[in-house]
N, CA, C and O atoms as a DFTB+ gen file, in Angstrom:
452 C
 N C O
     1  1      20.710      53.538     326.923
     2  2      19.512      53.216     326.184
     3  2      18.464      52.712     327.176
     4  3      18.767      51.862     328.012
     5  1      17.235      53.227     327.092
     6  2      16.163      52.824     327.996
     7  2      15.296      51.765     327.338
     8  3      15.413      51.505     326.140
     9  1      14.414      51.149     328.143
    10  2      13.475      50.174     327.585
    11  2      12.592      50.812     326.525
    12  3      12.202      50.163     325.554
    13  1      12.275      52.101     326.721
    14  2      11.442      52.798     325.763
    15  2      12.132      52.920     324.411
    16  3      11.470      52.889     323.374
    17  1      13.475      53.061     324.411
    18  2      14.228      53.165     323.166
    19  2      14.201      51.863     322.372
    20  3      14.289      51.894     321.144
    21  1      14.083      50.733     323.039
    22  2      14.136      49.445     322.368
    23  2      12.767      48.803     322.214
    24  3      12.672      47.692     321.693
    25  1      11.705      49.468     322.650
    26  2      10.363      48.910     322.553
    27  2       9.966      48.731     321.095
    28  3      10.252      49.578     320.249
    29  1       9.308      47.622     320.820
    30  2       8.802      47.382     319.473
    31  2       7.343      46.968     319.554
    32  3       6.849      46.562     320.606
    33  1       6.677      47.079     318.440
    34  2       5.298      46.632     318.307
    35  2       5.209      45.761     317.061
    36  3       6.027      45.876     316.149
    37  1       4.219      44.900     317.034
    38  2       3.961      44.096     315.842
    39  2       2.843      44.774     315.070
    40  3       1.760      45.005     315.607
    41  1       3.107      45.091     313.813
    42  2       2.132      45.764     312.963
    43  2       1.838      44.849     311.776
    44  3       2.747      44.253     311.198
    45  1       0.550      44.747     311.418
    46  2       0.131      43.867     310.323
    47  2      -0.211      44.695     309.095
    48  3      -0.829      45.755     309.190
    49  1       0.207      44.184     307.930
    50  2      -0.079      44.837     306.658
    51  2      -0.704      43.824     305.710
    52  3      -0.335      42.649     305.703
    53  1      -1.653      44.294     304.914
    54  2      -2.373      43.444     303.975
    55  2      -1.881      43.694     302.564
    56  3      -1.784      44.840     302.124
    57  1      -1.569      42.619     301.855
    58  2      -1.128      42.725     300.462
    59  2      -2.287      43.279     299.629
    60  3      -3.386      42.725     299.667
    61  1      -2.061      44.367     298.875
    62  2      -3.138      44.924     298.056
    63  2      -3.473      44.065     296.841
    64  3      -4.482      44.310     296.180
    65  1      -2.652      43.068     296.533
    66  2      -2.896      42.200     295.389
    67  2      -3.807      41.024     295.749
    68  3      -4.740      40.708     295.011
    69  1      -3.529      40.377     296.893
    70  2      -4.251      39.131     297.203
    71  2      -4.912      39.107     298.579
    72  3      -5.679      38.191     298.874
    73  1      -4.631      40.091     299.421
    74  2      -5.254      40.146     300.744
    75  2      -4.532      39.371     301.830
    76  3      -5.019      39.303     302.959
    77  1      -3.373      38.778     301.517
    78  2      -2.587      38.076     302.536
    79  2      -2.058      39.088     303.545
    80  3      -1.772      40.233     303.193
    81  1      -1.928      38.666     304.796
    82  2      -1.494      39.552     305.875
    83  2      -0.096      39.149     306.325
    84  3       0.176      37.969     306.547
    85  1       0.794      40.139     306.458
    86  2       2.134      39.907     306.978
    87  2       2.338      40.781     308.213
    88  3       1.722      41.839     308.337
    89  1       3.189      40.346     309.111
    90  2       3.460      41.086     310.345
    91  2       4.903      41.558     310.358
    92  3       5.804      40.851     309.907
    93  1       5.113      42.763     310.881
    94  2       6.444      43.351     310.982
    95  2       6.634      43.834     312.409
    96  3       5.767      44.502     312.973
    97  1       7.765      43.493     312.980
    98  2       8.162      43.981     314.310
    99  2       8.975      45.249     314.083
   100  3       9.986      45.232     313.382
   101  1       8.519      46.361     314.690
   102  2       9.203      47.631     314.463
   103  2       8.947      48.578     315.622
   104  3       8.134      48.294     316.501
   105  1       9.647      49.706     315.616
   106  2       9.437      50.697     316.670
   107  2       8.089      51.385     316.456
   108  3       7.658      51.563     315.317
   109  1       7.431      51.769     317.536
   110  2       6.092      52.350     317.403
   111  2       6.077      53.789     316.904
   112  3       5.002      54.315     316.616
   113  1       7.225      54.441     316.791
   114  2       7.227      55.848     316.410
   115  2       7.234      56.086     314.898
   116  3       7.164      57.238     314.470
   117  1       7.314      55.045     314.088
   118  2       7.252      55.218     312.637
   119  2       5.804      55.488     312.229
   120  3       4.891      54.802     312.689
   121  1       5.594      56.476     311.374
   122  2       4.243      56.847     310.947
   123  2       3.982      56.317     309.541
   124  3       4.709      56.646     308.603
   125  1       2.954      55.505     309.401
   126  2       2.592      54.942     308.099
   127  2       1.780      55.953     307.296
   128  3       0.882      56.607     307.826
   129  1       2.104      56.071     306.026
   130  2       1.351      56.929     305.111
   131  2       0.377      56.079     304.294
   132  3      -0.822      56.354     304.263
   133  1       0.906      55.036     303.628
   134  2       0.069      54.259     302.723
   135  2       0.741      52.937     302.374
   136  3       1.933      52.746     302.615
   137  1      -0.049      52.027     301.801
   138  2       0.441      50.780     301.215
   139  2       0.079      50.847     299.743
   140  3      -1.082      51.055     299.393
   141  1       1.081      50.669     298.874
   142  2       0.867      50.817     297.436
   143  2       1.457      49.644     296.661
   144  3       2.261      48.875     297.188
   145  1       1.049      49.522     295.415
   146  2       1.555      48.456     294.556
   147  2       2.834      48.851     293.832
   148  3       3.501      48.002     293.239
   149  1       3.179      50.129     293.876
   150  2       4.393      50.612     293.218
   151  2       5.210      51.457     294.183
   152  3       4.673      52.065     295.109
   153  1       6.515      51.487     293.952
   154  2       7.418      52.319     294.740
   155  2       7.159      53.786     294.455
   156  3       6.728      54.150     293.362
   157  1       7.425      54.624     295.445
   158  2       7.408      56.066     295.238
   159  2       8.743      56.455     294.606
   160  3       9.798      55.996     295.043
   161  1       8.696      57.281     293.605
   162  2       9.911      57.712     292.907
   163  2      10.866      58.400     293.874
   164  3      10.484      59.337     294.575
   165  1      12.114      57.929     293.909
   166  2      13.151      58.531     294.732
   167  2      13.142      58.091     296.187
   168  3      13.963      58.570     296.969
   169  1      12.250      57.203     296.574
   170  2      12.177      56.751     297.971
   171  2      13.063      55.530     298.149
   172  3      13.205      54.713     297.240
   173  1      13.658      55.416     299.331
   174  2      14.511      54.287     299.687
   175  2      13.717      53.336     300.577
   176  3      13.163      53.752     301.595
   177  1      13.661      52.068     300.197
   178  2      12.888      51.073     300.937
   179  2      13.792      50.053     301.616
   180  3      14.779      49.595     301.040
   181  1      13.444      49.711     302.831
   182  2      14.117      48.647     303.575
   183  2      13.355      47.350     303.320
   184  3      12.266      47.358     302.746
   185  1      13.927      46.265     303.743
   186  2      13.255      44.953     303.690
   187  2      12.684      44.674     305.079
   188  3      13.218      45.178     306.067
   189  1      11.621      43.889     305.178
   190  2      11.089      43.545     306.502
   191  2      12.197      42.908     307.353
   192  3      12.958      42.072     306.867
   193  1      12.274      43.302     308.592
   194  2      13.279      42.749     309.487
   195  2      14.617      43.467     309.471
   196  3      15.477      43.176     310.302
   197  1      14.814      44.411     308.534
   198  2      16.060      45.181     308.519
   199  2      16.186      45.970     309.819
   200  3      15.186      46.383     310.406
   201  1      17.409      46.168     310.253
   202  2      17.659      46.924     311.475
   203  2      17.525      48.432     311.282
   204  3      17.424      49.171     312.262
   205  1      17.523      48.897     310.041
   206  2      17.540      50.337     309.782
   207  2      16.214      50.868     309.228
   208  3      16.219      51.765     308.385
   209  1      15.089      50.334     309.684
   210  2      13.794      50.802     309.192
   211  2      13.612      52.302     309.406
   212  3      12.997      52.976     308.580
   213  1      14.141      52.823     310.505
   214  2      13.998      54.247     310.822
   215  2      14.694      55.135     309.797
   216  3      14.327      56.299     309.638
   217  1      15.697      54.596     309.100
   218  2      16.436      55.370     308.107
   219  2      15.824      55.269     306.713
   220  3      16.245      55.980     305.800
   221  1      14.840      54.398     306.542
   222  2      14.226      54.179     305.233
   223  2      12.974      55.041     305.079
   224  3      12.452      55.588     306.050
   225  1      12.509      55.147     303.841
   226  2      11.272      55.868     303.541
   227  2      10.064      54.945     303.575
   228  3       8.922      55.395     303.480
   229  1      10.327      53.648     303.711
   230  2       9.258      52.662     303.746
   231  2       9.833      51.259     303.742
   232  3      11.038      51.060     303.898
   233  1       8.942      50.286     303.559
   234  2       9.341      48.876     303.532
   235  2       8.849      48.256     302.233
   236  3       7.696      48.453     301.849
   237  1       9.716      47.507     301.554
   238  2       9.358      46.773     300.342
   239  2       9.080      45.323     300.720
   240  3       9.939      44.653     301.293
   241  1       7.888      44.841     300.403
   242  2       7.490      43.467     300.700
   243  2       7.412      42.642     299.422
   244  3       7.087      43.167     298.356
   245  1       7.705      41.369     299.530
   246  2       7.373      40.386     298.499
   247  2       6.400      39.428     299.176
   248  3       6.793      38.660     300.055
   249  1       5.164      39.467     298.783
   250  2       4.093      38.754     299.468
   251  2       4.403      37.263     299.597
   252  3       4.500      36.547     298.601
   253  1       4.557      36.811     300.838
   254  2       4.808      35.407     301.126
   255  2       6.258      34.983     301.008
   256  3       6.606      33.860     301.373
   257  1       7.111      35.864     300.502
   258  2       8.516      35.529     300.316
   259  2       9.366      35.947     301.507
   260  3      10.344      35.273     301.832
   261  1       9.008      37.050     302.163
   262  2       9.801      37.583     303.268
   263  2       9.548      36.816     304.569
   264  3      10.490      36.447     305.271
   265  1       8.320      36.588     304.872
   266  2       7.901      35.915     306.094
   267  2       6.612      35.176     305.795
   268  3       5.975      35.437     304.774
   269  1       6.217      34.261     306.665
   270  2       4.923      33.600     306.464
   271  2       3.796      34.621     306.468
   272  3       3.865      35.633     307.165
   273  1       2.770      34.349     305.693
   274  2       1.594      35.221     305.642
   275  2       0.361      34.430     306.040
   276  3       0.335      33.201     305.963
   277  1      -0.660      35.161     306.467
   278  2      -1.904      34.527     306.902
   279  2      -3.086      35.175     306.201
   280  3      -2.955      36.205     305.540
   281  1      -4.254      34.541     306.365
   282  2      -5.476      35.211     305.962
   283  2      -5.904      36.104     307.121
   284  3      -5.204      36.171     308.132
   285  1      -7.021      36.781     306.997
   286  2      -7.460      37.703     308.048
   287  2      -7.785      36.996     309.356
   288  3      -7.783      37.628     310.413
   289  1      -8.064      35.693     309.304
   290  2      -8.363      34.921     310.513
   291  2      -7.118      34.358     311.183
   292  3      -7.215      33.747     312.247
   293  1      -5.944      34.553     310.575
   294  2      -4.692      34.073     311.164
   295  2      -4.254      32.707     310.684
   296  3      -3.275      32.166     311.197
   297  1      -4.952      32.128     309.710
   298  2      -4.568      30.831     309.155
   299  2      -3.450      31.030     308.129
   300  3      -3.571      31.865     307.233
   301  1      -2.369      30.269     308.259
   302  2      -1.240      30.425     307.341
   303  2      -1.657      30.053     305.918
   304  3      -2.293      29.025     305.686
   305  1      -1.278      30.925     304.969
   306  2      -1.581      30.705     303.547
   307  2      -0.334      31.028     302.734
   308  3       0.658      31.513     303.278
   309  1      -0.383      30.761     301.435
   310  2       0.710      31.141     300.545
   311  2       0.421      32.536     300.015
   312  3      -0.719      32.853     299.675
   313  1       1.447      33.364     299.945
   314  2       1.287      34.685     299.353
   315  2       1.371      34.598     297.842
   316  3       1.702      33.554     297.281
   317  1       1.068      35.706     297.193
   318  2       1.063      35.734     295.732
   319  2       2.448      35.991     295.138
   320  3       2.631      35.853     293.929
   321  1       3.437      36.367     295.976
   322  2       4.790      36.609     295.493
   323  2       4.993      37.948     294.820
   324  3       6.086      38.232     294.330
   325  1       3.965      38.780     294.785
   326  2       4.069      40.085     294.126
   327  2       4.573      41.147     295.106
   328  3       4.347      41.038     296.311
   329  1       5.252      42.169     294.592
   330  2       5.771      43.226     295.475
   331  2       4.683      44.230     295.858
   332  3       3.758      44.489     295.088
   333  1       4.815      44.781     297.050
   334  2       4.025      45.939     297.469
   335  2       4.839      46.722     298.477
   336  3       5.830      46.218     299.007
   337  1       4.427      47.954     298.744
   338  2       5.281      48.889     299.468
   339  2       4.516      49.621     300.554
   340  3       3.419      50.132     300.328
   341  1       5.113      49.664     301.738
   342  2       4.625      50.494     302.831
   343  2       5.400      51.798     302.750
   344  3       6.631      51.793     302.740
   345  1       4.693      52.900     302.694
   346  2       5.314      54.219     302.610
   347  2       5.126      54.940     303.935
   348  3       4.004      55.094     304.418
   349  1       6.237      55.379     304.517
   350  2       6.178      56.136     305.768
   351  2       5.888      57.601     305.464
   352  3       6.096      58.064     304.342
   353  1       5.407      58.323     306.468
   354  2       5.283      59.775     306.372
   355  2       6.699      60.332     306.294
   356  3       7.568      59.931     307.068
   357  1       6.932      61.249     305.370
   358  2       8.262      61.840     305.189
   359  2       8.227      63.322     305.477
   360  3       7.223      64.000     305.261
   361  1       9.363      63.812     305.976
   362  2       9.496      65.229     306.292
   363  2      10.725      65.789     305.599
   364  3      11.733      65.098     305.450
   365  1      10.640      67.033     305.179
   366  2      11.791      67.744     304.638
   367  2      11.853      69.092     305.335
   368  3      10.925      69.893     305.226
   369  1      12.933      69.345     306.044
   370  2      13.130      70.562     306.827
   371  2      11.955      70.790     307.782
   372  3      11.492      71.917     307.953
   373  1      11.484      69.711     308.398
   374  2      10.427      69.778     309.394
   375  2       9.018      69.887     308.843
   376  3       8.069      69.987     309.621
   377  1       8.850      69.871     307.526
   378  2       7.535      69.977     306.904
   379  2       7.174      68.620     306.294
   380  3       7.970      68.026     305.565
   381  1       5.962      68.135     306.602
   382  2       5.519      66.852     306.060
   383  2       5.343      66.972     304.549
   384  3       4.672      67.879     304.056
   385  1       5.960      66.039     303.825
   386  2       5.839      66.017     302.367
   387  2       4.556      65.317     301.980
   388  3       4.229      64.261     302.521
   389  1       3.844      65.889     301.068
   390  2       2.619      65.287     300.550
   391  2       3.016      64.428     299.356
   392  3       3.637      64.943     298.426
   393  1       2.683      63.137     299.344
   394  2       3.064      62.310     298.193
   395  2       2.315      62.755     296.950
   396  3       1.232      63.336     297.022
   397  1       2.911      62.472     295.831
   398  2       2.319      62.827     294.549
   399  2       1.416      61.675     294.116
   400  3       1.929      60.637     293.698
   401  1       0.086      61.817     294.199
   402  2      -0.812      60.686     293.889
   403  2      -0.558      59.998     292.558
   404  3      -0.690      58.776     292.504
   405  1      -0.196      60.704     291.457
   406  2       0.040      59.974     290.218
   407  2       1.163      58.945     290.309
   408  3       1.194      58.008     289.510
   409  1       2.098      59.093     291.270
   410  2       3.193      58.134     291.360
   411  2       2.782      56.868     292.097
   412  3       3.545      55.901     292.120
   413  1       1.599      56.847     292.698
   414  2       1.191      55.656     293.442
   415  2       0.925      54.478     292.528
   416  3       1.373      53.368     292.819
   417  1       0.216      54.681     291.436
   418  2      -0.020      53.624     290.470
   419  2      -0.843      52.464     290.984
   420  3      -0.746      51.371     290.426
   421  1      -1.627      52.638     291.991
   422  2      -2.441      51.532     292.486
   423  2      -3.317      51.971     293.625
   424  3      -3.464      53.166     293.884
   425  1      -3.891      51.027     294.297
   426  2      -4.764      51.374     295.423
   427  2      -4.019      52.198     296.444
   428  3      -2.811      52.045     296.623
   429  1      -4.739      53.066     297.109
   430  2      -4.132      53.953     298.087
   431  2      -4.846      53.756     299.412
   432  3      -6.073      53.829     299.481
   433  1      -4.085      53.509     300.450
   434  2      -4.632      53.294     301.770
   435  2      -4.000      54.321     302.690
   436  3      -2.899      54.103     303.196
   437  1      -4.673      55.432     302.914
   438  2      -4.124      56.484     303.762
   439  2      -4.480      56.239     305.209
   440  3      -5.596      55.818     305.515
   441  1      -3.538      56.498     306.107
   442  2      -3.737      56.278     307.528
   443  2      -3.863      57.609     308.249
   444  3      -3.297      57.787     309.327
   445  1      -4.596      58.537     307.668
   446  2      -4.799      59.814     308.318
   447  2      -6.149      59.827     308.990
   448  3      -7.102      59.223     308.497
   449  1      -6.235      60.514     310.114
   450  2      -7.502      60.592     310.843
   451  2      -8.408      61.607     310.198
   452  3      -9.527      61.821     310.664
C-alpha cells in the first residue's frame, strides 16, 4: 500500500435544513453527486467515519449528532438533529447512473461542472 492509497482529504458539507457545516475525512477519489433531505431509493448509506465509505452509495448524516458542527465562519454551533444525505456518483457496468429527480424530495445541490 502506498501513501497515495491511504491519502485522505477533509470535505465539508452543509446541512440543507439549518446550514450547519460538518466535516468528513475521506479518500479524494469519491465523486459527490448531491446533498439531499431524503435517501435515494435502493441506495446504501454509510455513517460519517465508517471505514467502508468507498463501498457505500453515499453518507447519511444526523446534523450535529455524528460530529461537532460549525457555522460558515467555523464557530461551533448545535445542529438541528435532522437527517440529510450525501449521494455519490454511481456507475452500473461502467455507465454513470443519472438519479431520478422525483426521488430527491428536497433541495438539490449538483456538483457537476
